[in-house]
C-alpha positions as a printed Julia matrix, in Angstrom:
449×3 Matrix{Float64}:
 -14.34   -7.43   16.24
 -17.02   -4.77   15.97
 -20.02   -5.55   13.8
 -22.78   -3.02   13.34
 -24.85   -5.24   11.06
 -24.42   -5.74    7.32
 -27.9    -4.37    6.55
 -27.0    -0.98    8.02
 -23.59   -0.83    6.37
 -24.89   -1.82    2.94
 -27.0     1.34    2.85
 -23.9     3.56    2.78
 -23.85    5.91   -0.18
 -20.16    6.7    -0.75
 -20.87    9.65   -3.03
 -22.73   11.62   -0.37
 -19.94   13.23    1.59
 -20.41   14.88    4.96
 -18.05   16.93    7.08
 -15.01   15.05    8.34
 -15.74   13.47   11.75
 -14.56   15.61   14.65
 -11.88   14.16   16.91
 -12.46   15.98   20.2
 -11.19   14.1    23.26
 -13.57   11.72   25.0
 -14.09   12.54   28.68
 -15.54    9.57   30.56
 -16.32   11.58   33.69
 -15.4    10.43   37.14
 -15.62    6.71   36.34
 -12.77    5.22   34.36
 -14.02    2.95   31.58
 -12.21   -0.18   30.46
 -11.43   -0.42   26.75
 -14.18   -3.05   26.42
 -16.76   -0.73   28.03
 -15.56    2.17   25.88
 -15.92    0.04   22.75
 -19.5    -0.86   23.66
 -20.25    2.84   24.13
 -18.65    3.69   20.76
 -20.76    1.0    19.07
 -23.89    2.45   20.66
 -22.96    5.89   19.31
 -22.46    4.36   15.88
 -25.78    2.5    15.91
 -27.59    5.64   17.05
 -26.08    7.62   14.19
 -23.84    9.81   16.35
 -20.79    9.33   14.13
 -18.71   12.15   15.62
 -18.95   10.71   19.14
 -18.26    7.18   17.87
 -15.18    8.32   15.93
 -13.8    10.41   18.8
 -14.14    7.61   21.35
 -12.75    4.97   18.98
  -9.77    7.21   18.19
  -9.07    7.68   21.92
  -9.17    3.9    22.49
  -6.9     3.26   19.51
  -4.33    5.82   20.66
  -4.26    4.78   24.31
  -3.9     0.98   24.18
  -1.39   -1.42   22.67
  -1.8    -1.34   18.85
  -1.61   -5.13   18.8
  -4.53   -5.57   21.2
  -7.81   -6.79   19.58
  -9.62   -3.79   21.07
  -7.31   -1.52   19.07
  -8.38   -3.28   15.86
 -12.04   -2.97   16.78
 -11.63    0.72   17.55
  -9.94    1.23   14.22
 -12.79   -0.64   12.52
 -15.28    1.83   14.02
 -13.14    4.68   12.7
 -13.14    3.09    9.26
 -16.92    2.67    9.28
 -17.48    6.32   10.25
 -15.11    7.46    7.49
 -16.97    5.22    5.05
 -20.31    6.75    6.08
 -18.95   10.27    5.68
 -17.45    9.64    2.23
 -13.77    9.83    3.17
 -12.92    6.71    1.19
  -9.14    6.92    1.08
  -8.86    7.15    4.86
 -11.61    4.53    5.33
  -9.79    2.08    3.06
  -6.53    2.57    4.97
  -8.21    1.77    8.29
 -10.24   -1.18    6.98
  -7.27   -2.72    5.16
  -5.21   -2.58    8.36
  -8.0    -4.17   10.39
  -8.38   -6.99    7.83
  -4.66   -7.65    8.08
  -4.59   -7.78   11.88
  -7.86   -9.69   12.21
  -7.15  -12.27    9.52
  -7.2   -15.13   12.05
 -10.45  -14.14   13.76
 -12.62  -17.25   13.96
 -15.92  -15.36   13.7
 -16.63  -15.62    9.98
 -19.74  -13.45   10.16
 -17.72  -10.52   11.48
 -14.91  -11.24    9.03
 -17.49  -11.2     6.23
 -18.87   -7.81    7.34
 -15.37   -6.38    7.43
 -14.52   -7.64    3.94
 -17.82   -6.29    2.6
 -17.18   -2.81    4.02
 -13.6    -2.83    2.77
 -15.0    -3.7    -0.67
 -17.29   -0.65   -0.55
 -14.32    1.63    0.07
 -12.25   -0.02   -2.67
 -15.1     0.26   -5.17
 -15.59    3.95   -4.39
 -11.88    4.51   -5.06
 -12.18    2.82   -8.45
 -10.09   -0.19   -7.4
 -12.65   -2.53   -8.92
 -10.57   -5.7    -9.09
  -9.7    -5.48   -5.39
 -13.32   -4.66   -4.54
 -14.53   -7.76   -6.38
 -12.01   -9.86   -4.45
 -13.18   -8.37   -1.13
 -16.89   -8.95   -1.89
 -16.11  -12.48   -3.06
 -14.27  -13.18    0.19
 -17.18  -11.74    2.2
 -19.69  -13.96    0.4
 -17.46  -17.01    0.84
 -16.91  -16.41    4.56
 -20.63  -16.07    5.24
 -23.07  -17.53    2.73
 -25.9   -15.71    4.52
 -24.35  -12.33    3.75
 -26.7   -11.58    0.85
 -25.6    -7.94    0.79
 -22.03   -8.96    0.01
 -23.32  -11.2    -2.78
 -25.42   -8.33   -4.16
 -22.41   -6.01   -4.01
 -20.32   -8.63   -5.81
 -22.89   -9.01   -8.59
 -23.37   -5.26   -9.01
 -19.63   -4.56   -9.01
 -18.88   -7.34  -11.48
 -21.51   -5.98  -13.86
 -20.07   -2.5   -13.52
 -16.6    -3.91  -14.07
 -17.71   -5.58  -17.29
 -19.31   -2.35  -18.46
 -16.22   -0.34  -17.53
 -13.92   -2.78  -19.35
 -16.18   -2.65  -22.4
 -16.21    1.15  -22.42
 -12.42    1.18  -22.1
 -12.14   -1.06  -25.18
 -14.39    1.37  -27.05
 -12.26    4.35  -26.04
  -9.12    2.51  -27.17
 -10.76    1.88  -30.56
 -11.42    5.61  -30.86
  -7.72    6.33  -30.41
  -6.6     3.79  -33.01
  -6.85    3.14  -36.74
 -10.35    1.65  -36.45
 -11.71    5.18  -36.55
 -10.87    5.08  -40.29
 -11.11    1.37  -41.04
 -13.65   -1.2   -39.8
 -12.51   -3.72  -37.23
 -15.07   -6.25  -38.46
 -16.98   -6.64  -41.73
 -20.07   -8.85  -42.14
 -20.81   -9.85  -45.75
 -24.12  -11.61  -46.39
 -23.87  -13.45  -49.72
 -27.27  -15.21  -49.69
 -30.16  -14.08  -47.47
 -31.5   -17.49  -46.58
 -31.52  -19.67  -43.47
 -32.98  -23.15  -42.96
 -33.64  -22.52  -39.25
 -36.52  -20.47  -37.85
 -35.28  -19.47  -34.4
 -37.87  -17.8   -32.18
 -35.51  -14.95  -31.27
 -34.24  -14.13  -34.79
 -35.7   -11.91  -37.56
 -34.66  -14.41  -40.25
 -38.12  -16.06  -40.62
 -39.67  -12.71  -41.59
 -36.67  -11.22  -43.4
 -37.91   -8.87  -46.15
 -34.92   -9.67  -48.41
 -35.23  -13.43  -47.91
 -33.88  -15.34  -50.91
 -31.79  -12.43  -52.22
 -28.42  -13.58  -53.55
 -25.64  -11.02  -53.87
 -24.19  -11.13  -57.4
 -20.69  -12.57  -57.54
 -19.49   -9.41  -59.26
 -20.62   -7.34  -56.27
 -18.97   -9.77  -53.84
 -15.72   -9.35  -55.8
 -16.15   -5.57  -55.72
 -16.58   -5.59  -51.9
 -13.5    -7.76  -51.45
 -11.5    -5.51  -53.76
 -12.6    -2.47  -51.72
 -11.49   -4.21  -48.53
  -7.93   -4.59  -49.88
  -7.55   -0.88  -49.01
  -7.65   -1.72  -45.28
  -3.99   -1.6   -44.2
  -4.39   -3.39  -40.87
  -5.63   -6.72  -39.59
  -9.42   -6.98  -39.41
 -12.15   -9.6   -39.03
 -14.23  -10.72  -42.02
 -17.4   -12.79  -41.58
 -19.13  -13.91  -44.82
 -22.6   -14.03  -43.27
 -25.17  -11.81  -41.54
 -28.75  -13.02  -40.92
 -28.26  -16.24  -42.89
 -26.81  -19.73  -42.95
 -23.59  -19.36  -44.99
 -23.36  -23.01  -46.04
 -26.63  -22.75  -47.98
 -24.76  -20.63  -50.52
 -22.95  -23.09  -52.8
 -20.52  -20.29  -53.72
 -19.27  -19.98  -50.13
 -16.07  -21.93  -50.85
 -15.27  -19.66  -53.81
 -15.92  -16.62  -51.6
 -13.67  -17.98  -48.85
 -10.95  -18.79  -51.39
 -11.16  -15.27  -52.82
 -10.87  -13.78  -49.34
  -7.83  -15.94  -48.63
  -6.09  -14.78  -51.82
  -7.04  -11.12  -51.88
  -7.15  -10.25  -48.17
  -4.09  -11.63  -46.35
  -4.75   -9.13  -43.53
  -8.24  -10.56  -42.85
  -9.05  -13.1   -40.14
 -12.01  -15.14  -41.35
 -14.79  -16.18  -38.98
 -17.89  -18.28  -39.65
 -21.17  -18.75  -37.83
 -23.5   -21.61  -38.75
 -26.21  -23.81  -37.26
 -24.13  -26.8   -38.49
 -27.17  -28.55  -39.95
 -26.02  -28.28  -43.63
 -22.49  -29.52  -42.89
 -21.22  -32.59  -44.69
 -18.0   -34.61  -44.22
 -16.72  -32.91  -47.38
 -17.4   -29.4   -46.01
 -15.67  -30.28  -42.74
 -12.64  -31.37  -44.78
 -12.72  -28.08  -46.71
 -12.91  -26.1   -43.45
  -9.71  -27.81  -42.36
  -7.97  -26.35  -45.4
  -8.68  -22.7   -44.5
  -5.49  -21.51  -42.73
  -6.81  -18.16  -41.48
 -10.14  -19.34  -40.06
 -10.03  -17.7   -36.64
 -13.08  -19.49  -35.24
 -16.14  -21.49  -36.23
 -19.15  -20.45  -34.15
 -22.14  -22.79  -34.09
 -25.63  -21.76  -32.91
 -27.05  -24.78  -31.09
 -29.23  -23.05  -28.47
 -30.34  -26.18  -26.61
 -29.05  -29.63  -25.77
 -32.45  -31.24  -25.31
 -33.77  -32.66  -28.64
 -37.35  -31.5   -28.17
 -36.43  -28.01  -26.97
 -33.86  -27.7   -29.76
 -36.47  -28.52  -32.38
 -38.98  -26.14  -30.76
 -36.46  -23.3   -30.84
 -34.71  -23.83  -34.19
 -37.23  -25.89  -36.19
 -34.44  -28.26  -37.26
 -33.94  -32.0   -36.65
 -31.66  -32.44  -33.65
 -30.28  -35.83  -34.74
 -28.74  -34.43  -37.93
 -27.11  -31.5   -36.13
 -25.79  -33.76  -33.38
 -24.25  -36.11  -35.97
 -22.52  -33.18  -37.67
 -21.21  -31.91  -34.34
 -19.8   -35.35  -33.59
 -18.03  -35.39  -36.99
 -16.61  -31.93  -36.28
 -15.43  -33.01  -32.87
 -13.75  -36.1   -34.29
 -11.85  -33.9   -36.76
 -10.85  -31.59  -33.92
  -9.64  -34.48  -31.79
  -7.6   -35.9   -34.67
  -6.05  -32.48  -35.25
  -7.16  -32.21  -38.87
  -9.47  -29.3   -37.96
  -7.36  -26.9   -35.93
  -9.64  -23.88  -35.65
 -11.39  -22.81  -32.46
 -14.97  -24.13  -32.32
 -17.63  -22.59  -30.07
 -21.13  -23.96  -29.44
 -23.43  -21.1   -28.46
 -26.84  -20.57  -26.94
 -29.0   -17.45  -26.77
 -29.54  -17.4   -23.02
 -32.72  -16.81  -21.08
 -31.29  -16.68  -17.54
 -32.7   -20.1   -16.65
 -30.89  -23.21  -15.43
 -30.8   -24.29  -19.08
 -27.93  -21.85  -19.65
 -25.67  -23.59  -17.14
 -26.9   -27.04  -18.17
 -26.04  -26.26  -21.79
 -22.49  -25.31  -20.85
 -22.12  -28.52  -18.82
 -23.43  -30.56  -21.76
 -20.85  -29.02  -24.12
 -18.03  -29.6   -21.67
 -19.01  -33.25  -21.17
 -20.1   -34.21  -24.69
 -17.61  -32.14  -26.7
 -14.53  -31.45  -24.55
 -12.57  -30.0   -27.5
 -15.21  -27.31  -28.03
 -15.94  -24.14  -26.08
 -19.37  -22.93  -25.01
 -20.85  -19.43  -24.95
 -24.1   -17.87  -23.76
 -25.32  -14.88  -25.77
 -27.3   -11.99  -24.31
 -30.9   -12.14  -25.5
 -31.96   -9.13  -27.57
 -34.9    -8.11  -29.72
 -32.82   -7.04  -32.76
 -33.82   -3.37  -32.43
 -37.46   -4.38  -32.17
 -37.3    -6.7   -35.21
 -37.82   -9.96  -33.29
 -40.59  -10.77  -30.85
 -38.55  -11.84  -27.86
 -37.87  -10.53  -24.38
 -34.67   -8.48  -24.3
 -32.09   -8.07  -21.55
 -31.55   -4.68  -19.88
 -29.84   -2.07  -22.04
 -26.37   -1.22  -20.63
 -25.36    2.4   -20.21
 -22.28    2.14  -22.45
 -21.33    2.89  -26.03
 -21.11    0.15  -28.65
 -18.12   -1.52  -30.29
 -20.38   -2.34  -33.27
 -19.95    1.3   -34.3
 -16.54    0.13  -35.53
 -18.0    -2.53  -37.83
 -19.74   -2.78  -41.21
 -22.74   -5.03  -41.76
 -23.37   -5.56  -45.49
 -26.61   -7.26  -46.54
 -27.18   -9.35  -49.68
 -28.88   -6.36  -51.39
 -25.77   -4.19  -50.97
 -27.44   -2.06  -48.29
 -25.24   -1.55  -45.23
 -27.27   -2.03  -42.07
 -26.71    0.13  -39.01
 -25.04   -2.82  -37.25
 -25.19   -6.59  -36.86
 -28.36   -6.24  -34.76
 -30.17   -4.34  -37.52
 -31.28   -7.58  -39.13
 -33.83   -6.03  -41.46
 -31.52   -3.09  -42.38
 -34.25   -0.72  -41.22
 -31.6     1.85  -40.23
 -29.19    1.81  -43.21
 -26.0     3.85  -43.28
 -25.28    3.46  -47.0
 -25.09    1.18  -50.03
 -21.93   -0.43  -51.4
 -23.35   -1.07  -54.88
 -22.3     2.42  -55.99
 -19.94    3.55  -53.2
 -16.6     2.36  -51.91
 -16.97    0.29  -48.73
 -14.68    2.64  -46.79
 -16.65    5.7   -47.95
 -19.76    4.19  -46.39
 -17.87    3.42  -43.17
 -16.6     7.0   -43.02
 -19.93    8.62  -43.84
 -19.93   11.78  -41.67
 -23.0    10.84  -39.62
 -21.82    7.3   -38.9
 -18.29    8.49  -38.17
 -19.67   11.05  -35.72
 -21.4     8.21  -33.88
 -18.18    6.35  -33.13
 -16.16    9.54  -32.71
 -18.18   11.46  -30.15
 -21.06    9.39  -28.7
 -20.39    8.39  -25.1
 -23.35    6.09  -24.5
 -25.9     4.29  -26.65
 -28.68    5.67  -24.47
 -28.44    9.04  -26.23
 -28.83    7.85  -29.83
 -31.36    5.95  -31.93
 -31.7     3.07  -32.62
 -28.91    2.08  -30.21
 -30.85    3.19  -27.11
 -32.98    0.05  -27.31
 -30.16   -2.46  -27.85
 -28.97   -4.76  -25.07
 -26.23   -6.47  -27.09
 -22.66   -5.83  -25.89
């Protein structure tokens, strides 16, 4: 099979189209060339950048010999590469797919890897992302030294995630969440016993503020106007179990909001056997998310400023309840990732130590500049948080869950209906018309998605 080198092929820019390759007949002169000699000549043309000559000769070979002969496949591969270079992706994909089919048993894995990589480029350009990912994955598996295929796989997977995310956002725009929030955060007591290095909680300006029970009841009453299923999280930048009223709040939500799926996030350090038993009695608790952030005792205490032994004991009690079946909700142990081996090691620790639990790695962000931590790259997509409400203990509605300090408020629910704040013209315009976060403030600096 023809291979022109993965380094050369990886530099193809599918969007830059050229004229279609000419197909004039190849005239070998007075000496008749064998198909093998002709192939070598076509490869030379290709390597020298003479794509028209390479395509014409390869087409002549392909048309004049048995289609089942390996030289016919190699000629068709050259045609596919030229079409790929010139931006004719549909025709390139047809040729490369056929060659992959006929050459599936070729024992040269390096050449097979190059072929799969180039086929992936054509598929990606055509928007067939799932197939492109599969092709790049096959290329990387066939030849572990094919770093270009691995790079293409990584880049395409990231793009795929971004594309899927943007599609979810567009679907939200077409549905009822334009008028009603998909998720509501309700902070009842602005206090947390942890002091995580990547969180604004330690310097929260409203620290210690407790939302009056009458205002909590007012918010819940306002939320009864939402006619569809939505998510309700009675926390924001706080530890919900430090509020002794949390069980009354959860009970009120259960009674007044049958359409709400309740979710909780905690660091698990304040949990007691009694609170675990009470959690088991909440029928609509969709998940219980626990911020653990590290499995090593010293690193855990450095990050969260909490005693690891107490948290570990509470996690073991939770896991025992999950194993017995008395606590049926989904439980996730999470870590704010830093891209190091600790991310993978944390997931392995969860899987081994707590097999009934899930693990999750969060993207590191700087909370719109409100936390002194290194942030991940900002994706060029919109934001699903535009379809949420983030209510602080003061009644101020923050711009989103990442606006920890509520520096960019969109309203106040103390004197307005919750849904009026959500449908404020400026905030509604954000979720209605904004294509990407990069064009609006403060979203342009946020990596969370």
